[in-house]
PDB file of N, CA, C and O in Angstrom, chain B, residues numbered from 101:
ATOM      1  N   MET B 101      -6.113  17.547  -6.249  1.00  0.00           N
ATOM      2  CA  MET B 101      -5.319  16.578  -6.993  1.00  0.00           C
ATOM      3  C   MET B 101      -3.886  16.574  -6.451  1.00  0.00           C
ATOM      4  O   MET B 101      -3.326  17.617  -6.115  1.00  0.00           O
ATOM      5  N   ILE B 102      -3.326  15.395  -6.379  1.00  0.00           N
ATOM      6  CA  ILE B 102      -1.959  15.243  -5.898  1.00  0.00           C
ATOM      7  C   ILE B 102      -1.008  15.802  -6.947  1.00  0.00           C
ATOM      8  O   ILE B 102      -1.118  15.483  -8.131  1.00  0.00           O
ATOM      9  N   GLY B 103      -0.094  16.622  -6.514  1.00  0.00           N
ATOM     10  CA  GLY B 103       0.867  17.204  -7.438  1.00  0.00           C
ATOM     11  C   GLY B 103       1.902  16.208  -7.904  1.00  0.00           C
ATOM     12  O   GLY B 103       2.168  15.206  -7.240  1.00  0.00           O
ATOM     13  N   ARG B 104       2.479  16.494  -9.051  1.00  0.00           N
ATOM     14  CA  ARG B 104       3.518  15.622  -9.589  1.00  0.00           C
ATOM     15  C   ARG B 104       4.712  15.527  -8.651  1.00  0.00           C
ATOM     16  O   ARG B 104       5.396  14.504  -8.608  1.00  0.00           O
ATOM     17  N   ARG B 105       4.958  16.586  -7.908  1.00  0.00           N
ATOM     18  CA  ARG B 105       6.097  16.572  -6.991  1.00  0.00           C
ATOM     19  C   ARG B 105       5.933  15.489  -5.934  1.00  0.00           C
ATOM     20  O   ARG B 105       6.881  14.757  -5.652  1.00  0.00           O
ATOM     21  N   MET B 106       4.752  15.374  -5.347  1.00  0.00           N
ATOM     22  CA  MET B 106       4.524  14.343  -4.327  1.00  0.00           C
ATOM     23  C   MET B 106       4.644  12.944  -4.928  1.00  0.00           C
ATOM     24  O   MET B 106       5.183  12.037  -4.294  1.00  0.00           O
ATOM     25  N   LEU B 107       4.148  12.775  -6.133  1.00  0.00           N
ATOM     26  CA  LEU B 107       4.271  11.481  -6.801  1.00  0.00           C
ATOM     27  C   LEU B 107       5.744  11.146  -7.020  1.00  0.00           C
ATOM     28  O   LEU B 107       6.166  10.015  -6.779  1.00  0.00           O
ATOM     29  N   ALA B 108       6.517  12.113  -7.470  1.00  0.00           N
ATOM     30  CA  ALA B 108       7.955  11.894  -7.694  1.00  0.00           C
ATOM     31  C   ALA B 108       8.678  11.581  -6.387  1.00  0.00           C
ATOM     32  O   ALA B 108       9.544  10.707  -6.354  1.00  0.00           O
ATOM     33  N   VAL B 109       8.334  12.280  -5.319  1.00  0.00           N
ATOM     34  CA  VAL B 109       8.958  12.026  -4.015  1.00  0.00           C
ATOM     35  C   VAL B 109       8.641  10.601  -3.561  1.00  0.00           C
ATOM     36  O   VAL B 109       9.537   9.880  -3.120  1.00  0.00           O
ATOM     37  N   ALA B 110       7.389  10.193  -3.665  1.00  0.00           N
ATOM     38  CA  ALA B 110       6.995   8.848  -3.243  1.00  0.00           C
ATOM     39  C   ALA B 110       7.704   7.781  -4.084  1.00  0.00           C
ATOM     40  O   ALA B 110       8.175   6.779  -3.545  1.00  0.00           O
ATOM     41  N   GLU B 111       7.779   7.991  -5.382  1.00  0.00           N
ATOM     42  CA  GLU B 111       8.470   7.030  -6.258  1.00  0.00           C
ATOM     43  C   GLU B 111       9.946   6.930  -5.881  1.00  0.00           C
ATOM     44  O   GLU B 111      10.506   5.835  -5.838  1.00  0.00           O
ATOM     45  N   HIS B 112      10.570   8.065  -5.610  1.00  0.00           N
ATOM     46  CA  HIS B 112      11.977   8.063  -5.219  1.00  0.00           C
ATOM     47  C   HIS B 112      12.173   7.300  -3.905  1.00  0.00           C
ATOM     48  O   HIS B 112      13.107   6.509  -3.772  1.00  0.00           O
ATOM     49  N   ARG B 113      11.295   7.542  -2.950  1.00  0.00           N
ATOM     50  CA  ARG B 113      11.391   6.842  -1.656  1.00  0.00           C
ATOM     51  C   ARG B 113      11.269   5.332  -1.844  1.00  0.00           C
ATOM     52  O   ARG B 113      11.947   4.563  -1.164  1.00  0.00           O
ATOM     53  N   LEU B 114      10.406   4.910  -2.762  1.00  0.00           N
ATOM     54  CA  LEU B 114      10.215   3.481  -2.997  1.00  0.00           C
ATOM     55  C   LEU B 114      11.441   2.829  -3.623  1.00  0.00           C
ATOM     56  O   LEU B 114      11.608   1.614  -3.522  1.00  0.00           O
ATOM     57  N   THR B 115      12.297   3.611  -4.266  1.00  0.00           N
ATOM     58  CA  THR B 115      13.531   3.028  -4.802  1.00  0.00           C
ATOM     59  C   THR B 115      14.552   2.806  -3.689  1.00  0.00           C
ATOM     60  O   THR B 115      15.436   1.960  -3.818  1.00  0.00           O
ATOM     61  N   ASP B 116      14.434   3.559  -2.602  1.00  0.00           N
ATOM     62  CA  ASP B 116      15.396   3.479  -1.498  1.00  0.00           C
ATOM     63  C   ASP B 116      14.903   2.645  -0.315  1.00  0.00           C
ATOM     64  O   ASP B 116      15.717   2.141   0.459  1.00  0.00           O
ATOM     65  N   GLU B 117      13.615   2.495  -0.167  1.00  0.00           N
ATOM     66  CA  GLU B 117      13.032   1.870   1.022  1.00  0.00           C
ATOM     67  C   GLU B 117      12.121   0.713   0.634  1.00  0.00           C
ATOM     68  O   GLU B 117      11.530   0.706  -0.446  1.00  0.00           O
ATOM     69  N   ALA B 118      12.016  -0.263   1.529  1.00  0.00           N
ATOM     70  CA  ALA B 118      11.126  -1.403   1.295  1.00  0.00           C
ATOM     71  C   ALA B 118       9.667  -1.036   1.513  1.00  0.00           C
ATOM     72  O   ALA B 118       8.772  -1.686   0.971  1.00  0.00           O
ATOM     73  N   ALA B 119       9.423   0.007   2.305  1.00  0.00           N
ATOM     74  CA  ALA B 119       8.047   0.420   2.596  1.00  0.00           C
ATOM     75  C   ALA B 119       7.994   1.931   2.738  1.00  0.00           C
ATOM     76  O   ALA B 119       8.924   2.567   3.233  1.00  0.00           O
ATOM     77  N   VAL B 120       6.883   2.481   2.291  1.00  0.00           N
ATOM     78  CA  VAL B 120       6.606   3.909   2.431  1.00  0.00           C
ATOM     79  C   VAL B 120       5.203   4.031   2.996  1.00  0.00           C
ATOM     80  O   VAL B 120       4.275   3.381   2.514  1.00  0.00           O
ATOM     81  N   VAL B 121       5.048   4.855   4.006  1.00  0.00           N
ATOM     82  CA  VAL B 121       3.746   5.071   4.629  1.00  0.00           C
ATOM     83  C   VAL B 121       3.262   6.468   4.252  1.00  0.00           C
ATOM     84  O   VAL B 121       4.000   7.444   4.384  1.00  0.00           O
ATOM     85  N   LEU B 122       2.030   6.557   3.788  1.00  0.00           N
ATOM     86  CA  LEU B 122       1.421   7.843   3.461  1.00  0.00           C
ATOM     87  C   LEU B 122       0.515   8.242   4.620  1.00  0.00           C
ATOM     88  O   LEU B 122      -0.493   7.586   4.884  1.00  0.00           O
ATOM     89  N   LEU B 123       0.871   9.291   5.292  1.00  0.00           N
ATOM     90  CA  LEU B 123       0.099   9.774   6.436  1.00  0.00           C
ATOM     91  C   LEU B 123      -0.459  11.153   6.132  1.00  0.00           C
ATOM     92  O   LEU B 123       0.163  11.941   5.419  1.00  0.00           O
ATOM     93  N   GLY B 124      -1.618  11.437   6.667  1.00  0.00           N
ATOM     94  CA  GLY B 124      -2.200  12.757   6.512  1.00  0.00           C
ATOM     95  C   GLY B 124      -3.654  12.742   6.945  1.00  0.00           C
ATOM     96  O   GLY B 124      -4.234  11.682   7.182  1.00  0.00           O
ATOM     97  N   PRO B 125      -4.233  13.924   7.044  1.00  0.00           N
ATOM     98  CA  PRO B 125      -5.637  14.008   7.445  1.00  0.00           C
ATOM     99  C   PRO B 125      -6.557  13.453   6.358  1.00  0.00           C
ATOM    100  O   PRO B 125      -6.149  13.225   5.220  1.00  0.00           O
ATOM    101  N   ARG B 126      -7.796  13.249   6.749  1.00  0.00           N
ATOM    102  CA  ARG B 126      -8.804  12.778   5.788  1.00  0.00           C
ATOM    103  C   ARG B 126      -8.872  13.711   4.587  1.00  0.00           C
ATOM    104  O   ARG B 126      -8.737  14.929   4.703  1.00  0.00           O
ATOM    105  N   GLN B 127      -9.083  13.099   3.439  1.00  0.00           N
ATOM    106  CA  GLN B 127      -9.338  13.848   2.208  1.00  0.00           C
ATOM    107  C   GLN B 127      -8.138  14.656   1.705  1.00  0.00           C
ATOM    108  O   GLN B 127      -8.315  15.609   0.946  1.00  0.00           O
ATOM    109  N   CYS B 128      -6.922  14.290   2.118  1.00  0.00           N
ATOM    110  CA  CYS B 128      -5.758  15.063   1.664  1.00  0.00           C
ATOM    111  C   CYS B 128      -5.117  14.475   0.412  1.00  0.00           C
ATOM    112  O   CYS B 128      -4.237  15.100  -0.179  1.00  0.00           O
ATOM    113  N   GLY B 129      -5.547  13.273  -0.003  1.00  0.00           N
ATOM    114  CA  GLY B 129      -5.033  12.705  -1.241  1.00  0.00           C
ATOM    115  C   GLY B 129      -4.199  11.448  -1.087  1.00  0.00           C
ATOM    116  O   GLY B 129      -3.525  11.044  -2.034  1.00  0.00           O
ATOM    117  N   LYS B 130      -4.223  10.816   0.079  1.00  0.00           N
ATOM    118  CA  LYS B 130      -3.433   9.605   0.288  1.00  0.00           C
ATOM    119  C   LYS B 130      -3.872   8.482  -0.653  1.00  0.00           C
ATOM    120  O   LYS B 130      -3.030   7.831  -1.271  1.00  0.00           O
ATOM    121  N   THR B 131      -5.153   8.255  -0.765  1.00  0.00           N
ATOM    122  CA  THR B 131      -5.663   7.205  -1.648  1.00  0.00           C
ATOM    123  C   THR B 131      -5.324   7.510  -3.101  1.00  0.00           C
ATOM    124  O   THR B 131      -4.904   6.623  -3.843  1.00  0.00           O
ATOM    125  N   THR B 132      -5.504   8.748  -3.502  1.00  0.00           N
ATOM    126  CA  THR B 132      -5.186   9.137  -4.878  1.00  0.00           C
ATOM    127  C   THR B 132      -3.722   8.876  -5.180  1.00  0.00           C
ATOM    128  O   THR B 132      -3.391   8.326  -6.230  1.00  0.00           O
ATOM    129  N   LEU B 133      -2.845   9.267  -4.265  1.00  0.00           N
ATOM    130  CA  LEU B 133      -1.413   9.044  -4.466  1.00  0.00           C
ATOM    131  C   LEU B 133      -1.105   7.551  -4.525  1.00  0.00           C
ATOM    132  O   LEU B 133      -0.319   7.117  -5.367  1.00  0.00           O
ATOM    133  N   GLY B 134      -1.709   6.765  -3.648  1.00  0.00           N
ATOM    134  CA  GLY B 134      -1.508   5.318  -3.683  1.00  0.00           C
ATOM    135  C   GLY B 134      -1.956   4.704  -4.993  1.00  0.00           C
ATOM    136  O   GLY B 134      -1.269   3.839  -5.537  1.00  0.00           O
ATOM    137  N   LEU B 135      -3.087   5.131  -5.506  1.00  0.00           N
ATOM    138  CA  LEU B 135      -3.584   4.631  -6.791  1.00  0.00           C
ATOM    139  C   LEU B 135      -2.672   5.050  -7.931  1.00  0.00           C
ATOM    140  O   LEU B 135      -2.434   4.267  -8.851  1.00  0.00           O
ATOM    141  N   GLN B 136      -2.157   6.273  -7.885  1.00  0.00           N
ATOM    142  CA  GLN B 136      -1.238   6.737  -8.923  1.00  0.00           C
ATOM    143  C   GLN B 136       0.052   5.919  -8.905  1.00  0.00           C
ATOM    144  O   GLN B 136       0.562   5.540  -9.959  1.00  0.00           O
ATOM    145  N   LEU B 137       0.572   5.650  -7.725  1.00  0.00           N
ATOM    146  CA  LEU B 137       1.772   4.821  -7.626  1.00  0.00           C
ATOM    147  C   LEU B 137       1.510   3.420  -8.168  1.00  0.00           C
ATOM    148  O   LEU B 137       2.329   2.864  -8.900  1.00  0.00           O
ATOM    149  N   ALA B 138       0.370   2.860  -7.806  1.00  0.00           N
ATOM    150  CA  ALA B 138       0.024   1.506  -8.247  1.00  0.00           C
ATOM    151  C   ALA B 138      -0.130   1.419  -9.762  1.00  0.00           C
ATOM    152  O   ALA B 138       0.151   0.378 -10.356  1.00  0.00           O
ATOM    153  N   ALA B 139      -0.570   2.493 -10.381  1.00  0.00           N
ATOM    154  CA  ALA B 139      -0.787   2.496 -11.831  1.00  0.00           C
ATOM    155  C   ALA B 139       0.523   2.556 -12.615  1.00  0.00           C
ATOM    156  O   ALA B 139       0.536   2.288 -13.817  1.00  0.00           O
ATOM    157  N   ARG B 140       1.606   2.898 -11.958  1.00  0.00           N
ATOM    158  CA  ARG B 140       2.870   3.128 -12.655  1.00  0.00           C
ATOM    159  C   ARG B 140       3.806   1.923 -12.686  1.00  0.00           C
ATOM    160  O   ARG B 140       4.880   1.987 -13.284  1.00  0.00           O
ATOM    161  N   CYS B 141       3.404   0.821 -12.043  1.00  0.00           N
ATOM    162  CA  CYS B 141       4.269  -0.358 -12.012  1.00  0.00           C
ATOM    163  C   CYS B 141       3.412  -1.585 -11.699  1.00  0.00           C
ATOM    164  O   CYS B 141       2.247  -1.449 -11.327  1.00  0.00           O
ATOM    165  N   PRO B 142       3.985  -2.779 -11.849  1.00  0.00           N
ATOM    166  CA  PRO B 142       3.229  -3.972 -11.440  1.00  0.00           C
ATOM    167  C   PRO B 142       2.874  -3.850  -9.951  1.00  0.00           C
ATOM    168  O   PRO B 142       3.744  -3.630  -9.108  1.00  0.00           O
ATOM    169  N   SER B 143       1.609  -3.993  -9.654  1.00  0.00           N
ATOM    170  CA  SER B 143       1.186  -3.727  -8.279  1.00  0.00           C
ATOM    171  C   SER B 143      -0.081  -4.478  -7.917  1.00  0.00           C
ATOM    172  O   SER B 143      -0.785  -5.030  -8.763  1.00  0.00           O
ATOM    173  N   VAL B 144      -0.333  -4.469  -6.618  1.00  0.00           N
ATOM    174  CA  VAL B 144      -1.587  -4.959  -6.046  1.00  0.00           C
ATOM    175  C   VAL B 144      -2.105  -3.832  -5.166  1.00  0.00           C
ATOM    176  O   VAL B 144      -1.377  -3.314  -4.320  1.00  0.00           O
ATOM    177  N   TYR B 145      -3.357  -3.456  -5.366  1.00  0.00           N
ATOM    178  CA  TYR B 145      -3.977  -2.412  -4.548  1.00  0.00           C
ATOM    179  C   TYR B 145      -5.077  -3.055  -3.718  1.00  0.00           C
ATOM    180  O   TYR B 145      -5.996  -3.671  -4.258  1.00  0.00           O
ATOM    181  N   LEU B 146      -4.978  -2.908  -2.406  1.00  0.00           N
ATOM    182  CA  LEU B 146      -5.984  -3.456  -1.496  1.00  0.00           C
ATOM    183  C   LEU B 146      -6.608  -2.317  -0.703  1.00  0.00           C
ATOM    184  O   LEU B 146      -5.906  -1.538  -0.058  1.00  0.00           O
ATOM    185  N   ASP B 147      -7.918  -2.229  -0.755  1.00  0.00           N
ATOM    186  CA  ASP B 147      -8.660  -1.234   0.025  1.00  0.00           C
ATOM    187  C   ASP B 147      -9.359  -1.985   1.148  1.00  0.00           C
ATOM    188  O   ASP B 147     -10.324  -2.710   0.906  1.00  0.00           O
ATOM    189  N   LEU B 148      -8.881  -1.818   2.363  1.00  0.00           N
ATOM    190  CA  LEU B 148      -9.415  -2.602   3.471  1.00  0.00           C
ATOM    191  C   LEU B 148     -10.785  -2.150   3.941  1.00  0.00           C
ATOM    192  O   LEU B 148     -11.314  -2.688   4.913  1.00  0.00           O
ATOM    193  N   GLU B 149     -11.369  -1.167   3.264  1.00  0.00           N
ATOM    194  CA  GLU B 149     -12.793  -0.883   3.481  1.00  0.00           C
ATOM    195  C   GLU B 149     -13.641  -1.866   2.675  1.00  0.00           C
ATOM    196  O   GLU B 149     -14.846  -1.979   2.904  1.00  0.00           O
ATOM    197  N   SER B 150     -13.024  -2.569   1.741  1.00  0.00           N
ATOM    198  CA  SER B 150     -13.712  -3.542   0.892  1.00  0.00           C
ATOM    199  C   SER B 150     -13.631  -4.930   1.515  1.00  0.00           C
ATOM    200  O   SER B 150     -12.543  -5.421   1.818  1.00  0.00           O
ATOM    201  N   GLU B 151     -14.775  -5.551   1.702  1.00  0.00           N
ATOM    202  CA  GLU B 151     -14.820  -6.910   2.253  1.00  0.00           C
ATOM    203  C   GLU B 151     -14.051  -7.877   1.352  1.00  0.00           C
ATOM    204  O   GLU B 151     -13.360  -8.766   1.850  1.00  0.00           O
ATOM    205  N   ALA B 152     -14.162  -7.715   0.050  1.00  0.00           N
ATOM    206  CA  ALA B 152     -13.451  -8.598  -0.880  1.00  0.00           C
ATOM    207  C   ALA B 152     -11.941  -8.494  -0.686  1.00  0.00           C
ATOM    208  O   ALA B 152     -11.243  -9.508  -0.693  1.00  0.00           O
ATOM    209  N   ASP B 153     -11.439  -7.284  -0.514  1.00  0.00           N
ATOM    210  CA  ASP B 153     -10.002  -7.117  -0.305  1.00  0.00           C
ATOM    211  C   ASP B 153      -9.579  -7.622   1.070  1.00  0.00           C
ATOM    212  O   ASP B 153      -8.505  -8.207   1.206  1.00  0.00           O
ATOM    213  N   ARG B 154     -10.400  -7.406   2.084  1.00  0.00           N
ATOM    214  CA  ARG B 154     -10.071  -7.943   3.413  1.00  0.00           C
ATOM    215  C   ARG B 154     -10.015  -9.469   3.380  1.00  0.00           C
ATOM    216  O   ARG B 154      -9.171 -10.073   4.042  1.00  0.00           O
ATOM    217  N   SER B 155     -10.902 -10.088   2.619  1.00  0.00           N
ATOM    218  CA  SER B 155     -10.917 -11.553   2.558  1.00  0.00           C
ATOM    219  C   SER B 155      -9.663 -12.089   1.870  1.00  0.00           C
ATOM    220  O   SER B 155      -9.233 -13.203   2.171  1.00  0.00           O
ATOM    221  N   LYS B 156      -9.071 -11.328   0.960  1.00  0.00           N
ATOM    222  CA  LYS B 156      -7.814 -11.757   0.326  1.00  0.00           C
ATOM    223  C   LYS B 156      -6.712 -11.903   1.361  1.00  0.00           C
ATOM    224  O   LYS B 156      -5.756 -12.652   1.156  1.00  0.00           O
ATOM    225  N   LEU B 157      -6.842 -11.197   2.457  1.00  0.00           N
ATOM    226  CA  LEU B 157      -5.810 -11.208   3.492  1.00  0.00           C
ATOM    227  C   LEU B 157      -6.135 -12.153   4.644  1.00  0.00           C
ATOM    228  O   LEU B 157      -5.532 -12.063   5.714  1.00  0.00           O
ATOM    229  N   ALA B 158      -7.085 -13.058   4.425  1.00  0.00           N
ATOM    230  CA  ALA B 158      -7.399 -14.044   5.469  1.00  0.00           C
ATOM    231  C   ALA B 158      -6.149 -14.844   5.826  1.00  0.00           C
ATOM    232  O   ALA B 158      -5.916 -15.155   6.994  1.00  0.00           O
ATOM    233  N   GLU B 159      -5.367 -15.166   4.836  1.00  0.00           N
ATOM    234  CA  GLU B 159      -4.044 -15.785   5.015  1.00  0.00           C
ATOM    235  C   GLU B 159      -3.022 -14.748   4.552  1.00  0.00           C
ATOM    236  O   GLU B 159      -2.367 -14.916   3.524  1.00  0.00           O
ATOM    237  N   SER B 160      -2.901 -13.688   5.320  1.00  0.00           N
ATOM    238  CA  SER B 160      -2.147 -12.511   4.876  1.00  0.00           C
ATOM    239  C   SER B 160      -0.695 -12.807   4.539  1.00  0.00           C
ATOM    240  O   SER B 160      -0.177 -12.291   3.548  1.00  0.00           O
ATOM    241  N   GLU B 161      -0.032 -13.622   5.337  1.00  0.00           N
ATOM    242  CA  GLU B 161       1.381 -13.894   5.070  1.00  0.00           C
ATOM    243  C   GLU B 161       1.552 -14.606   3.729  1.00  0.00           C
ATOM    244  O   GLU B 161       2.451 -14.271   2.958  1.00  0.00           O
ATOM    245  N   LEU B 162       0.699 -15.578   3.452  1.00  0.00           N
ATOM    246  CA  LEU B 162       0.776 -16.294   2.174  1.00  0.00           C
ATOM    247  C   LEU B 162       0.434 -15.367   1.006  1.00  0.00           C
ATOM    248  O   LEU B 162       1.137 -15.353  -0.004  1.00  0.00           O
ATOM    249  N   TYR B 163      -0.639 -14.599   1.146  1.00  0.00           N
ATOM    250  CA  TYR B 163      -1.058 -13.701   0.066  1.00  0.00           C
ATOM    251  C   TYR B 163       0.037 -12.686  -0.249  1.00  0.00           C
ATOM    252  O   TYR B 163       0.391 -12.490  -1.411  1.00  0.00           O
ATOM    253  N   LEU B 164       0.564 -12.051   0.771  1.00  0.00           N
ATOM    254  CA  LEU B 164       1.579 -11.018   0.551  1.00  0.00           C
ATOM    255  C   LEU B 164       2.877 -11.620   0.036  1.00  0.00           C
ATOM    256  O   LEU B 164       3.550 -11.003  -0.790  1.00  0.00           O
ATOM    257  N   ALA B 165       3.245 -12.807   0.499  1.00  0.00           N
ATOM    258  CA  ALA B 165       4.458 -13.466   0.012  1.00  0.00           C
ATOM    259  C   ALA B 165       4.350 -13.785  -1.476  1.00  0.00           C
ATOM    260  O   ALA B 165       5.359 -13.798  -2.180  1.00  0.00           O
ATOM    261  N   GLU B 166       3.143 -14.041  -1.957  1.00  0.00           N
ATOM    262  CA  GLU B 166       2.931 -14.310  -3.381  1.00  0.00           C
ATOM    263  C   GLU B 166       3.138 -13.059  -4.235  1.00  0.00           C
ATOM    264  O   GLU B 166       3.296 -13.157  -5.452  1.00  0.00           O
ATOM    265  N   HIS B 167       3.138 -11.899  -3.609  1.00  0.00           N
ATOM    266  CA  HIS B 167       3.235 -10.633  -4.345  1.00  0.00           C
ATOM    267  C   HIS B 167       4.493  -9.836  -3.995  1.00  0.00           C
ATOM    268  O   HIS B 167       4.508  -8.611  -4.121  1.00  0.00           O
ATOM    269  N   LEU B 168       5.538 -10.521  -3.558  1.00  0.00           N
ATOM    270  CA  LEU B 168       6.772  -9.824  -3.185  1.00  0.00           C
ATOM    271  C   LEU B 168       7.438  -9.133  -4.367  1.00  0.00           C
ATOM    272  O   LEU B 168       8.246  -8.222  -4.182  1.00  0.00           O
ATOM    273  N   ASP B 169       7.104  -9.561  -5.575  1.00  0.00           N
ATOM    274  CA  ASP B 169       7.704  -8.962  -6.770  1.00  0.00           C
ATOM    275  C   ASP B 169       6.932  -7.739  -7.268  1.00  0.00           C
ATOM    276  O   ASP B 169       7.245  -7.202  -8.330  1.00  0.00           O
ATOM    277  N   ARG B 170       5.933  -7.300  -6.514  1.00  0.00           N
ATOM    278  CA  ARG B 170       5.085  -6.178  -6.909  1.00  0.00           C
ATOM    279  C   ARG B 170       5.021  -5.139  -5.794  1.00  0.00           C
ATOM    280  O   ARG B 170       5.314  -5.417  -4.631  1.00  0.00           O
ATOM    281  N   LEU B 171       4.633  -3.951  -6.188  1.00  0.00           N
ATOM    282  CA  LEU B 171       4.287  -2.932  -5.207  1.00  0.00           C
ATOM    283  C   LEU B 171       2.937  -3.324  -4.609  1.00  0.00           C
ATOM    284  O   LEU B 171       1.982  -3.577  -5.344  1.00  0.00           O
ATOM    285  N   VAL B 172       2.855  -3.374  -3.301  1.00  0.00           N
ATOM    286  CA  VAL B 172       1.585  -3.660  -2.638  1.00  0.00           C
ATOM    287  C   VAL B 172       1.143  -2.384  -1.922  1.00  0.00           C
ATOM    288  O   VAL B 172       1.818  -1.894  -1.017  1.00  0.00           O
ATOM    289  N   VAL B 173       0.001  -1.863  -2.347  1.00  0.00           N
ATOM    290  CA  VAL B 173      -0.568  -0.658  -1.737  1.00  0.00           C
ATOM    291  C   VAL B 173      -1.741  -1.112  -0.874  1.00  0.00           C
ATOM    292  O   VAL B 173      -2.683  -1.734  -1.368  1.00  0.00           O
ATOM    293  N   ILE B 174      -1.677  -0.801   0.406  1.00  0.00           N
ATOM    294  CA  ILE B 174      -2.745  -1.185   1.329  1.00  0.00           C
ATOM    295  C   ILE B 174      -3.386   0.086   1.869  1.00  0.00           C
ATOM    296  O   ILE B 174      -2.799   0.794   2.688  1.00  0.00           O
ATOM    297  N   ASP B 175      -4.581   0.360   1.404  1.00  0.00           N
ATOM    298  CA  ASP B 175      -5.325   1.547   1.832  1.00  0.00           C
ATOM    299  C   ASP B 175      -6.179   1.182   3.037  1.00  0.00           C
ATOM    300  O   ASP B 175      -6.726   0.081   3.106  1.00  0.00           O
ATOM    301  N   GLU B 176      -6.291   2.093   3.975  1.00  0.00           N
ATOM    302  CA  GLU B 176      -7.079   1.897   5.199  1.00  0.00           C
ATOM    303  C   GLU B 176      -6.514   0.768   6.062  1.00  0.00           C
ATOM    304  O   GLU B 176      -7.269  -0.007   6.651  1.00  0.00           O
ATOM    305  N   ILE B 177      -5.194   0.681   6.134  1.00  0.00           N
ATOM    306  CA  ILE B 177      -4.543  -0.405   6.876  1.00  0.00           C
ATOM    307  C   ILE B 177      -4.892  -0.389   8.360  1.00  0.00           C
ATOM    308  O   ILE B 177      -4.782  -1.415   9.031  1.00  0.00           O
ATOM    309  N   HIS B 178      -5.309   0.751   8.872  1.00  0.00           N
ATOM    310  CA  HIS B 178      -5.685   0.805  10.292  1.00  0.00           C
ATOM    311  C   HIS B 178      -6.844  -0.130  10.612  1.00  0.00           C
ATOM    312  O   HIS B 178      -7.093  -0.422  11.781  1.00  0.00           O
ATOM    313  N   ARG B 179      -7.552  -0.602   9.598  1.00  0.00           N
ATOM    314  CA  ARG B 179      -8.656  -1.541   9.805  1.00  0.00           C
ATOM    315  C   ARG B 179      -8.160  -2.968  10.062  1.00  0.00           C
ATOM    316  O   ARG B 179      -8.945  -3.845  10.422  1.00  0.00           O
ATOM    317  N   ALA B 180      -6.850  -3.194   9.876  1.00  0.00           N
ATOM    318  CA  ALA B 180      -6.282  -4.528  10.092  1.00  0.00           C
ATOM    319  C   ALA B 180      -4.943  -4.404  10.816  1.00  0.00           C
ATOM    320  O   ALA B 180      -3.896  -4.669  10.226  1.00  0.00           O
ATOM    321  N   PRO B 181      -4.966  -4.007  12.083  1.00  0.00           N
ATOM    322  CA  PRO B 181      -3.701  -3.807  12.803  1.00  0.00           C
ATOM    323  C   PRO B 181      -2.857  -5.072  12.915  1.00  0.00           C
ATOM    324  O   PRO B 181      -1.649  -4.989  13.141  1.00  0.00           O
ATOM    325  N   GLY B 182      -3.465  -6.222  12.764  1.00  0.00           N
ATOM    326  CA  GLY B 182      -2.715  -7.479  12.801  1.00  0.00           C
ATOM    327  C   GLY B 182      -1.777  -7.660  11.627  1.00  0.00           C
ATOM    328  O   GLY B 182      -0.924  -8.548  11.647  1.00  0.00           O
ATOM    329  N   LEU B 183      -1.921  -6.828  10.596  1.00  0.00           N
ATOM    330  CA  LEU B 183      -1.034  -6.921   9.440  1.00  0.00           C
ATOM    331  C   LEU B 183       0.373  -6.396   9.719  1.00  0.00           C
ATOM    332  O   LEU B 183       1.324  -6.799   9.050  1.00  0.00           O
ATOM    333  N   PHE B 184       0.516  -5.514  10.685  1.00  0.00           N
ATOM    334  CA  PHE B 184       1.821  -4.896  10.918  1.00  0.00           C
ATOM    335  C   PHE B 184       2.915  -5.921  11.245  1.00  0.00           C
ATOM    336  O   PHE B 184       3.999  -5.827  10.669  1.00  0.00           O
ATOM    337  N   PRO B 185       2.691  -6.882  12.126  1.00  0.00           N
ATOM    338  CA  PRO B 185       3.738  -7.883  12.365  1.00  0.00           C
ATOM    339  C   PRO B 185       4.039  -8.719  11.117  1.00  0.00           C
ATOM    340  O   PRO B 185       5.191  -9.085  10.884  1.00  0.00           O
ATOM    341  N   VAL B 186       3.033  -9.017  10.329  1.00  0.00           N
ATOM    342  CA  VAL B 186       3.236  -9.779   9.095  1.00  0.00           C
ATOM    343  C   VAL B 186       4.110  -8.978   8.138  1.00  0.00           C
ATOM    344  O   VAL B 186       5.059  -9.507   7.559  1.00  0.00           O
ATOM    345  N   LEU B 187       3.787  -7.713   7.977  1.00  0.00           N
ATOM    346  CA  LEU B 187       4.579  -6.862   7.081  1.00  0.00           C
ATOM    347  C   LEU B 187       6.016  -6.740   7.570  1.00  0.00           C
ATOM    348  O   LEU B 187       6.952  -6.789   6.772  1.00  0.00           O
ATOM    349  N   ARG B 188       6.191  -6.582   8.875  1.00  0.00           N
ATOM    350  CA  ARG B 188       7.555  -6.494   9.425  1.00  0.00           C
ATOM    351  C   ARG B 188       8.363  -7.738   9.072  1.00  0.00           C
ATOM    352  O   ARG B 188       9.552  -7.648   8.767  1.00  0.00           O
ATOM    353  N   GLY B 189       7.720  -8.884   9.114  1.00  0.00           N
ATOM    354  CA  GLY B 189       8.411 -10.130   8.788  1.00  0.00           C
ATOM    355  C   GLY B 189       8.744 -10.280   7.319  1.00  0.00           C
ATOM    356  O   GLY B 189       9.703 -10.968   6.969  1.00  0.00           O
ATOM    357  N   LEU B 190       7.974  -9.650   6.458  1.00  0.00           N
ATOM    358  CA  LEU B 190       8.187  -9.777   5.014  1.00  0.00           C
ATOM    359  C   LEU B 190       9.103  -8.711   4.424  1.00  0.00           C
ATOM    360  O   LEU B 190       9.719  -8.915   3.378  1.00  0.00           O
ATOM    361  N   ILE B 191       9.182  -7.593   5.095  1.00  0.00           N
ATOM    362  CA  ILE B 191       9.939  -6.466   4.514  1.00  0.00           C
ATOM    363  C   ILE B 191      11.414  -6.593   4.856  1.00  0.00           C
ATOM    364  O   ILE B 191      12.215  -5.747   4.460  1.00  0.00           O
TER     365      ILE B 191
END
C-alpha cells in the first residue's frame, strides 16, 4: 500500500507543477497512487490498457482540453507515445 507520505508529496508537487510523472518498477504502487490522487479532487482517470479509455483519446487534444479544469491521470501512458507532444502543448 502506498504510504500517506508519498500521497502528500505527490499532492504538494501538483500544487507547484502542471504535471507530475510517477515512475517506478512494476507493482510498486504507481497506479494505486494515481487512483488515490484522482479520488481526492475533480479528476479524470484514463487507463490506456483499456480500449474504452484509449478511444476517448482518439481526438486527444480536444478531449484533454475539455478537462483542463481537472486533474487528468493517465495510467500506462507508454502505450500512447503520441500523447506527449499534445500534453506539452496543453501544459
